[in-house]
N, C-alpha and C positions, 0 to 999 in steps of 0.2 A: 532351287525349289520351283515347282510349277512346270518343269520341262518334261520329265518322263518319270512318273512315280514308280517306285520299286514294285508296288502292288497296284494293279490297274484300277482298283476300287477305292484308292486312297484319295481323299480330298486334300489338295495342297494349294497354298497361296501361289499366285501367279508371279512371274519374274519381277515385275515392277512393284510388287507388294512386299518386297523383302524387308524394307525398313519398318513398315507398319507391323509386320509379323514379329520382328525382333523386339520391338517396343512392347507388344502385347505379351510375348513370352517372358520378357524381363519382369513385367508386373506379376505374371503367374509364378515365376520362381521366387519372387520376393514376398509373395503372399499379399499382394496389393490389388488383387483382381476385383474390379467393381461389381456391384450387383446388377448394374445396367450399363450396357455398352451401346453407343449409338454410332453405327457405321454410316458415314455420309460420303458423298462423292457423286460425280456424274453418272448417268445411266450407262450401262454397258462396260464398266471397268472391272467387274468381277466382285462386287460387294457380297453377293449371295454366296459365291464360291468361297470367298474368304471367311465368311461367317460359318459356313458348314465345315470348313477345314478346322477352324478354331473349336467348334463344338465337338466334332469327331475326335480331335486331339485330346480334349478334356475327358471324353468318355472312353478313350482307348486305354487298355490295361498295360500296354507295352509301347509307349511313345518312343520315337526315335530321338537321337541326340539333339536335333534342331527343333524338337517340339512337335513335329508332325506325327500323325497317327500311323500305326503299323499296317492297318488295313486287313489284318488277319485274325485278330482276337475276337472273342464273342461280342465285346462292346462295339467294335468297328462293324462287324457283320450285322448286328441288330440295328445300328444307326443307319447303315446303307440300305437296309431292307425297310426302313421306316417303321420299325417295330420296337425301338428302344423305349423302355418304360420311363426313362428320365429325360425324354426329349419330346417337345411339342412345337409345332409350327403353326402360326396363325397368318392368314392372308385374306384376300377378298374372295368371298364365296361366289359360286356360279349365280349369274343373274343379279348380282349386287354391284353397287358402285363403290362401296366403302367397307371398312372393317367396323363391325357393329358392337354395341355394348355387350350383348349376350355372349359374343365370342370372348371378350376380355373377362367377363365374369366367370365363364367356364375355365379360362386359363388360370385366373386367380385361385379358384377352388382347387384346381389340379396342383398348383404350386404349393399350396398349403399342406399337401399330403407328404408323407415321409418318402424320401428318395430310396430307390432300390439299391443304389451303389454309393460308395464314398465320394464319387465325383459330384454328386448333387444333381439338382434338376436344372434343365436348360430349356429356355423358350426363345423362339425366333419370331419376330413380328415384321412383316414386309407386305406392302410399303407402309411404313409407320405414319407417314403424313396423311394417309387416307383413313385414319381412325376418325370416327365421328366424335363430336365434343363429349358425348356421354362415355364413349369407349376410352378416350384419352383421360377423362376424369377417373374412370375405374382403374386404369393403369396407374395413375398418379398415386392413388391410395396404396397400391402395392409398392411403388417406388419409395414412398415415404416410410413405410414399415415393411421392408422386404423380408420374406421368410428366410430362415437360415439356410445356408448352403445352396443358394440358387443364383443363376446367372441369366439375365434377359438380354437378348441382342436385338436391337432395333435397327432396321435398314431403311435409309431414306435418301433419295436423290434430291429432295427438297426439304431439308431440315428446318428451314425458316418457317415452314407451315405448321410445324409442331408447336404446341403451347410452350412458352418459355419455361414454365414450371417442369415440364417433362424433360426439356433439354438440360436444365440446370441440375437435374438429379441423375443425369446419365454422363458417363465419360465419353466424350466425343473423339472418334478416331477417323480422321479424313483419309480417304483412299483416292488419290488424284489420278488423273489420266496418265498413262505412260507417254514417253516421247513418241514422236511419229516413227522413228527408227525402231524403238522397242516394240511398238504395237505391230508394225508391219513384219518385223522379223518373227514374231510369235504367230501372226496370221498366216504367213507363208508356210509354217510348219504344220498347220492343221490340215488333216486329210479331207479333201472335198472332191473325191473322184467322180461322184455322181453328177455334180454340177459342172465339172471341167472348168472351174474358174481359173483364169490366167493370173499372172502376177499383176497385170494392169487392172483386171477386174477387182482384185483384192485391194489394190491401192485406191481405186475409185470407191469401193464400198467403205473403206476406212475413212476417206474424206467425207462421204455422205453421212457416216455415223459420227461425225464431229470428233474423230480421233479415238472413239471408244471401240476397242477391238472385239469385245464379245458381242456388241450390237452389230458390228460389221459381219462377224461370223454367222450370226443368226440370220441376217438378211441374205447372205450368200446361200445359206442352206435352205431358206424358205422362199427364194425368188424375190426377196425384197429389193435387190439391186435393180431388177427389171421395173419394179413399181416406182423406184426412186427416179430412174431414167424417164419413165412416163410422166412423172410429176414435173420435172424440170423441162422436159420437152413440151409440156402443155404451156408453160410460161413463154417459151419461144414462139409457139404456135399462135397464142393470143397476141403477143407483141407484133408479130408479122401480119396479122389479119388472116392467117391460114385457118384458124378455128375461132368460132364465136365464143364469147365469154360464157354464155349460158350453156353451150354444148360442153365446154371444158369443165365447167362446174358440175354439171350432171354426171359426167364420166368420172371425175375425180372424187365425188362424194361417196363412191363405193369403197374408197381406200380408208384405212385406219387413220383417223383425223390427226392424232398427235404425231404420228410418223410423217404424214404428209406435210404438216406445218414445219416440222424439223427439217425435212428435206428442202423445202422452199427457202427457209431461213439460211441454211448452210450454203445452198446454191447461190442465193442472192448475195451473201457475204463474199463468196468467191468472185462474183461479178463485180462487186464494189471494189474489192482489192485490185482486181484487174484494171478497173477504170482509173484507180489512183496511181498504180505503179506502171501502167502501160504494158507493152508487149513483153517486158522483162519478167513479168509475173506469170507463172504457169501453174495450172491446177488440173488434176485428173478429171475435174468436173466440167471443164471448159474446153471445147474443141475449137481451136483457132482456125480450122479449115471450114467451119460452119458459116455459110454466108449470112444466115439469119442472125447469128451471134455478132458478126462483124457489123452488120447494119444496126443492131441494137446498141452496141457500144458507142456508136456515133450519135444516136438519136435520144438516148435515155436522159431523163431529168434526174440527175444524181441526188439532188436534195430530196426529191420525192422518194427515191429509192432508199435512202437512209431512213426516212420516216416509215416506209413500209417494212423495213427490216426490224425496226423497233416494234411495229404493230404485230409482226409475226411472233416476235419474242413474247409479247404480252398475250397473244392468242394461245400460244402453247400452254401458258399457265392456267388458262380458263377453258381449255378444250373439253374437259370432263363435263362441263355444264352447258356447252354451246350446241346450237343447232348446226350440224355439219354443213348442210346445203347452203344455209343463209350466210354462215361465216365464210365459206369458200367463195361464194359469189361476191361478198363484200370485199374480200382481199384481192380477188381477181380484178374487180373493178378498180381498185387502187393501183394494181399492177398495170392495167391497161392505160390508165391515166399517166403513170410514171414512164412507161415505155414508149408511149406515142404522144408526147407533149404537143407536137405540131397538129395532130388530128384533134386533140382536145381543144386547142386554141381555135381551130376552124369551127368545131362544133359549138363552142361558146359564142363565136361571132355570128354564126347562123341563127342561134336562138335569140341573140340580141336584135 
């Protein structure tokens, strides 16, 4: 499954989702399908695709033996066209930061209506962790007393942010990252003629995506790999003194903040592993022929680097509410101090 669908418009689970799919289909066959399903897992592993494959399969009139949709019946065509009367998707609306209570109220009203088919009504909410408190409470009422013949699918990369009451009333299905070999094998099969991405480019994108293949594919298609290289290059430039902290912060503040923080965290993680393991550790993110990198490996304060890695992890979680310019300047300041401990000591002595 997930390699080459018999019908090009059929949603299918990806190769590394086989076990999760079989588990879900077993519940379906045994009549134990929950009213609410929470799909959790890292960003970029295919949670949305899995959810759509599941919903399309339930709306399909002639599903295949393994439970996937046929892609050709009226149910499939309507689902793929976004016009199926028994399917509704809820997400963050334009110019909004969260999923609002009015959206969930409208969804609840729609769920209470009679389904047009025997498959019942299906709703998808993503990203579920971005529901406001009011929206989550509105959903909770529906979860406590779900309308008959309905299935709600919640998608979240950060399920811990959901209220415990919502999680406890949903069946959680974890969709983990594939192994590196699985992810790279899939990524190498994806057509990227316009970008002319080499195998090395794809391996680098996969590493920068923290092993999440769909995120890597998206970055390759949108030029994200170039922005990721720019972000890690800025760290080397600041560490070497080739670019000022302020100039780097101003330039990088134009990038999408969450992606930038993730790229920094992953690159710094590779650097720390290189420092611990020595030359025996290799990563597509680190160019051992780079003179600035070699100088950095000898000078960096590893304790401060570990602390910065944790700070980046924390910053990713609060990126939605942060001032990008100020946060980037603060983190670059910590990076400068960690990467140039000798200069920091001299500066402290001069001030004393």
